[in-house]
C-alpha positions in Angstrom: 40.2 -36.4 202.0 40.4 -36.3 198.2 37.5 -37.8 196.3 38.6 -40.8 194.2 37.7 -39.2 190.9 39.2 -39.7 187.5 39.5 -37.3 184.5 37.1 -38.4 181.7 37.1 -35.4 179.4 38.6 -32.0 178.5 36.7 -29.3 176.7 37.9 -26.1 175.1 35.3 -23.3 174.6 36.4 -20.2 172.7 34.7 -17.0 173.7 34.8 -13.5 172.1 33.9 -10.2 173.7 33.7 -7.0 171.7 34.5 -3.7 173.4 33.3 -0.2 173.0 36.7 1.4 172.1 40.1 0.6 170.7 43.2 -0.3 172.8 46.5 0.3 171.1 50.1 -0.8 171.9 53.2 -0.6 169.8 52.5 -3.9 168.2 48.9 -3.4 167.1 45.5 -2.7 168.5 42.3 -4.5 169.6 38.7 -3.6 170.2 37.8 -7.2 171.2 39.2 -10.0 173.3 39.3 -13.8 172.8 39.9 -16.4 175.5 39.4 -20.2 175.6 37.6 -21.6 178.6 39.3 -24.9 179.6 37.0 -27.4 181.3 38.3 -30.7 182.9 35.4 -33.1 183.5 35.6 -36.1 185.9 33.6 -39.2 186.6 32.4 -37.5 189.8 29.2 -35.5 188.9 29.7 -31.8 189.5 33.5 -32.1 190.1 35.2 -30.1 187.3 38.3 -27.9 187.0 38.5 -24.6 185.0 41.1 -22.4 183.5 41.3 -19.6 181.0 43.7 -19.6 178.0 44.2 -16.0 177.0 44.8 -15.1 173.4 47.2 -12.1 173.7 48.7 -9.6 173.3 46.3 -7.3 171.3 47.1 -7.0 167.7 49.7 -9.7 167.7 48.6 -12.8 169.7 51.2 -15.3 170.6 48.6 -18.1 170.4 45.3 -17.9 168.5 42.1 -19.4 169.8 42.1 -21.9 166.9 45.5 -23.1 168.0 44.5 -23.4 171.6 41.3 -25.3 170.8 43.2 -27.6 168.5 46.0 -28.2 171.0 43.5 -29.1 173.7 41.5 -31.5 171.5 44.4 -33.2 169.9 47.0 -33.3 172.6 45.9 -32.1 176.0 42.7 -34.2 176.3 44.4 -37.5 175.4 47.2 -36.7 177.8 44.9 -36.0 180.8 42.1 -38.5 180.4 42.4 -41.4 182.8 44.5 -39.5 185.4 43.2 -39.2 189.0 42.3 -35.6 190.0 45.3 -35.2 192.3 47.9 -36.1 189.7 48.7 -32.6 188.8 52.4 -33.1 188.1 51.8 -36.2 186.1 49.3 -34.4 184.1 51.6 -31.5 183.4 54.4 -33.9 182.5 52.2 -35.8 180.1 51.1 -32.5 178.4 54.7 -31.3 178.1 55.7 -34.6 176.4 52.7 -34.4 174.0 52.8 -30.7 173.1 55.7 -28.5 172.3 55.6 -24.8 173.2 52.1 -23.4 173.5 52.8 -21.9 176.9 49.5 -19.9 177.2 47.5 -23.1 176.6 49.6 -25.0 179.1 49.2 -22.3 181.7 45.4 -22.7 181.5 45.9 -26.5 181.9 48.0 -26.0 185.0 45.3 -23.6 186.5 42.5 -26.1 185.7 44.4 -29.0 187.3 45.0 -26.9 190.4 41.3 -25.8 190.5 40.2 -29.5 190.1 42.6 -30.8 192.8 41.5 -28.1 195.3 37.8 -28.8 194.7 38.4 -32.5 195.2 40.0 -31.7 198.5 37.3 -29.2 199.4 39.7 -26.4 200.0 40.5 -23.0 198.4 43.1 -23.2 195.7 45.4 -20.9 197.9 45.8 -23.9 200.3 47.8 -25.7 197.6 50.0 -22.6 197.3 50.8 -22.4 201.0 47.8 -20.4 202.2 46.5 -17.0 201.6 47.9 -13.9 203.4 45.0 -11.7 202.4 41.5 -11.8 201.0 42.1 -8.8 198.8 45.1 -7.9 196.7 46.1 -4.4 195.5 45.7 -3.8 191.7 46.3 -1.0 189.2 43.5 0.4 187.1 42.9 -0.5 183.5 46.1 -0.1 181.5 46.0 3.0 179.4 46.6 2.3 175.7 48.5 4.6 173.3 46.6 7.7 172.3 47.0 11.4 172.1 48.8 12.7 175.2 45.8 14.7 176.5 43.5 11.8 176.2 45.9 9.5 178.1 46.4 12.2 180.7 42.7 12.5 181.4 42.4 8.8 182.1 45.5 8.8 184.3 44.2 11.7 186.3 40.9 9.9 186.8 42.6 6.8 188.0 44.8 8.7 190.4 41.8 10.6 191.8 40.0 7.3 192.3 42.8 6.1 194.5 44.8 3.7 192.4 48.4 3.5 193.7 49.9 3.1 190.3 49.1 3.9 186.7 50.4 2.0 183.7 50.6 3.5 180.2 51.5 2.1 176.8 54.1 3.8 174.6 56.1 2.8 171.6 56.0 5.2 168.7 58.8 7.8 168.5 60.9 9.2 171.3 59.3 12.7 170.9 55.7 11.3 170.9 56.3 9.0 173.8 58.0 11.7 175.8 55.0 13.9 175.3 52.7 11.1 176.5 54.7 10.5 179.7 55.0 14.3 180.5 51.3 14.8 180.1 50.4 11.8 182.2 52.7 12.8 185.0 51.5 16.4 185.1 47.9 15.4 185.1 48.1 12.9 187.9 50.6 14.6 190.1 53.5 13.2 192.2 51.6 10.9 194.5 50.9 8.1 192.1 53.5 5.6 190.7 53.9 5.6 186.9 54.8 2.5 185.0 55.6 2.7 181.3 55.5 -0.2 178.8 56.9 0.1 175.3 56.2 -3.6 174.2 59.6 -4.4 172.5 59.5 -1.2 170.3 62.9 0.4 170.5 66.4 -0.5 169.3 69.0 -0.4 172.1 70.4 3.1 171.4 66.9 4.6 171.0 65.8 2.8 174.2 68.6 4.4 176.1 67.6 7.9 174.7 64.0 7.4 175.6 64.5 6.2 179.1 67.0 8.9 179.9 64.5 11.4 178.5 61.6 10.2 180.8 63.7 9.7 183.9 62.8 13.2 185.2 59.1 12.2 185.4 59.6 9.8 188.3 59.1 6.5 186.5 58.6 3.4 188.7 59.9 1.2 185.9 60.2 1.0 182.2 58.8 -2.2 180.8 60.3 -4.0 177.8 61.7 -1.0 176.0 63.8 -3.2 173.7 63.2 -6.4 171.7 62.3 -9.5 173.7 65.1 -11.6 172.2 67.8 -9.0 172.9 68.8 -9.8 176.5 72.2 -8.3 176.0 70.7 -5.1 174.8 68.4 -5.0 177.9 71.4 -5.6 180.1 73.3 -2.7 178.5 70.1 -0.5 178.8 69.8 -1.4 182.5 73.4 -0.3 183.2 73.0 2.9 181.2 69.9 4.4 182.8 68.6 5.3 186.3 65.1 3.9 185.8 64.5 0.3 186.8 64.1 -1.9 183.7 61.3 -4.5 183.8 61.2 -7.4 181.3 58.0 -9.2 180.2 58.1 -10.7 176.8 61.7 -11.9 177.2 60.6 -14.4 179.9 58.4 -17.2 178.6 59.8 -20.1 180.7 61.8 -20.6 184.0 64.9 -21.2 181.8 64.4 -17.7 180.3 64.2 -16.2 183.7 67.4 -17.9 184.8 69.2 -16.6 181.6 67.9 -13.1 182.3 69.2 -13.2 185.9 72.6 -14.5 184.8 73.0 -11.6 182.4 71.6 -9.0 184.8 69.2 -7.9 182.0 66.5 -6.5 184.2 65.7 -5.0 187.6 62.2 -6.5 187.6 60.3 -9.2 185.7 56.6 -9.3 184.8 55.2 -12.7 185.7 51.8 -13.9 184.5 49.9 -16.9 185.7 48.1 -16.7 182.4 51.4 -17.3 180.6 53.3 -19.4 183.1 50.6 -21.2 185.1 50.5 -21.2 188.9 53.4 -23.7 189.2 55.6 -21.9 186.6 54.9 -18.5 188.0 55.7 -19.5 191.5 58.9 -21.1 190.4 60.0 -18.0 188.4 59.2 -15.7 191.3 61.3 -17.8 193.7 64.2 -18.1 191.3 64.3 -14.3 190.7 63.9 -13.4 194.3 67.1 -15.5 195.0 68.8 -13.5 192.3 67.7 -10.2 193.8 65.2 -9.4 191.0 61.7 -8.3 191.9 58.6 -9.5 190.2 55.4 -7.7 189.1 52.3 -10.0 188.6 49.5 -9.8 186.1 48.3 -9.4 182.6 46.5 -6.6 180.9 43.6 -8.5 179.1 41.9 -11.3 180.9 38.4 -12.4 182.0 37.3 -13.5 185.4 38.8 -17.0 185.4 42.3 -15.8 184.6 41.9 -12.9 187.0 41.0 -15.2 189.9 44.0 -17.4 189.0 46.4 -14.5 189.1 44.9 -13.4 192.5 45.5 -16.8 194.0 49.3 -16.4 193.7 49.1 -12.7 194.6 47.4 -13.5 197.8 49.9 -16.1 198.8 53.2 -14.5 197.9 55.0 -11.9 200.1 57.8 -11.4 197.6 55.9 -9.6 194.8 55.9 -5.9 194.0 52.4 -4.5 194.4 50.1 -3.2 193.1 49.5 -6.1 190.8 48.6 -5.7 187.2 45.7 -8.2 187.2 43.7 -7.1 184.1 40.1 -7.0 182.9 38.4 -6.0 179.7 37.8 -2.5 180.9 40.6 -1.2 178.7 38.4 -1.8 175.7 35.3 -0.6 177.5 33.7 -4.1 178.0 32.1 -5.3 181.2 31.0 -8.8 180.0 32.5 -11.7 182.0 32.4 -15.4 182.1 32.1 -15.5 185.9 29.5 -13.8 188.0 31.8 -13.1 191.0 32.0 -9.5 192.0 35.8 -9.3 191.9 36.5 -5.6 192.3 34.4 -4.2 195.2 36.4 -0.9 195.3 39.0 0.9 193.2 42.5 -0.5 193.6 41.6 -3.9 195.0 40.6 -7.4 193.7 38.8 -9.7 196.1 39.5 -13.4 196.1 36.4 -15.6 195.8 35.3 -17.9 198.6 34.7 -21.6 198.2 36.9 -24.5 197.0 39.3 -24.2 194.1 39.3 -20.9 192.3 35.9 -20.1 193.8 34.7 -19.1 190.4 31.0 -18.8 189.8 30.8 -19.9 186.1 28.3 -17.9 184.2 27.2 -20.4 181.6 24.6 -18.2 179.9 27.3 -15.6 179.4 29.7 -18.2 178.0 27.0 -19.3 175.6 26.3 -15.7 174.5 30.1 -15.1 173.9 30.8 -18.5 172.4 32.5 -18.2 169.0 34.1 -20.4 166.4 37.8 -20.6 166.4 38.3 -18.1 163.6 36.6 -15.4 165.6 33.3 -15.0 163.8 31.1 -13.4 166.4 28.3 -14.4 168.5 29.6 -11.9 171.1 27.6 -9.1 172.7 28.2 -5.7 171.2 
């Protein structure tokens, strides 16, 4: 039975982690990561809900930590304070009315409301999603950023040898340079591992066709977002012109975007992110696209433990997703700092869900304090 608790406060805590190496995509690079920990406090001592708002992608974030913190303090908190813990949909509706856009912030709000509700019921969050089908979910290794072909090939070979079922690499420079990267990676890891390629909006339509046709021979599982996110007609033309399945990511920010993409036949697959859509939005998009005959890949490249656990909740409950999932970490920048103390990855290729109510996250408050930063990113983060 749900505890009769009421929301009395909402806190946004920006955290910054510095990595040991640079991670590059077509849009920019990063050697650090910023998230905002969202904390919903109730009048019931110890009953709190948590989410993680991810500032991404590297080099060109769609929402900055300062925006996230400001949105939570000015709009989200007043919208949620006073609600009972089980009023998730009322809370989301209030936030939607108060705050335009800001989908990454709203996604964290949705996760925190789910976490809070499940904790109040004393059940795992997966119970609110229909029940988990597994305690572990298959995942890829850390996404391989753009670099020299031989460097990318070495990492890909190591991941294949470790037993990961799929490897994902970033491209997005020139056709010749990207073809060299794909060729080197495929040769290094052999034929037994799936290869996913992501160009992050880089190519114009004609060049995207040329690139994808050039890499088809290397047994590509899918090519992700070769063209601009706003050019759905261009993506549709690309999909019809090539033999590699085309996956869209950036073109889908909302369920309405997903419906438009389906109507235009602009992709064979769509990348869905709990960290971008929230649990409710992600589940809705997956269901809509399944009805349209379009498969979904789940996950996001950069996220800390709270966001990873949230992604895993949906992955463990959905039978209509394309594994392995792309649930990320900070390993791509060589960082192992986290804001939860759960051991999430007991073996290569799998992420284990936490036990306990809600997300099951074991919040590491000392780590949060060490990583806490101000909203313009001046560091108190570990090196």
